[in-house]
N, C-alpha and C positions, 0 to 999 in steps of 0.2 A: 590333871583332873579334866574331865571330861568334857564337852563342849557339844549342847546337843548343833547340830547341819541339819536345815531344813533342807531335803530335797526336794526338787520339784519335779512335779506329774504333769505332763503334759493334758493341755482338757480332754475330753471323748471329741472326737467329730459327734455333731447333731445332724442327722439325716433330715435334710429338708425335703419330707416328701410331702406332694400333695393331699387335704384331707380328704378325696376319697380314696386314696392308695390304702386307707385303713381297715380293715376286717370289721374291726367293734363299733365302724359308724356304721357298714352294710346291717350287722345283726341291727341294729339297736331300730335300722330303720325299717328293719323286715320285721321285725315283732309289733314294732307301731301300725305298719301295715295289714299285718293278719287281726289283729284287735279291734283297728277300725272297720275292716271286712263284716267280723266275728260280728260287734255292733249295732252296724246296715245288715246283718241278715237276722238276727233274732228281730230287729222291727220289724224287718217289714213279713219276717213269719208273725209276728204277731198281728200285722194287721191280718194279714190275709184268713188268718184262726183265730179270730177275737171271739168270744164267748156269748153265747146269748142270754139276754140280762134274763133273771130269775121272775118267775113274775110272784111274786109274795108283796106284802103291802108291812107297813110297821115302819119302824124308826129305823135313817140309812145312815151309815157315816162313809164319806166318800166313795156313795152308788156301793158301799158292803151292806148287805144286811146284819143289822147290832145284835138279832136273836138269832137262834137255831130253827127250823121251821119247825122238830118236834116242840121245841119251848112258846111259838108261838101259834099253834094248833092247825089244827087241818083246816084249809080252805075248801071252798064250793066248788067243785071241779076235780079233786085231788084224788085220787085213789089211791095213794101211797106209795107207787112203782117208784125204781130208780130213775122212771122218764118225767115223774111229775114234778122232782125236787127234792124227794125222800132223803134223809140222812141217812145209810148202811149204818145197822149197829153190829 
């Protein structure tokens, strides 16, 4: 009769490296740094190049006109050109 024999396998040697020697840590840190830098750059560019407010009257939601300029009719002083706030068709 065959009796199974347990074969002992020596445990693998675990390399005890410091965390800063792992390349994945530096990759994750670099990605986080790039994302944060891009967010800050986007915010600074948005502050520097702020849109001029439209001089239209009417109902607004969160600072945005609730109706198109052509739906609201022409206001006094508007010539209808793109510089005057008209929406091109």
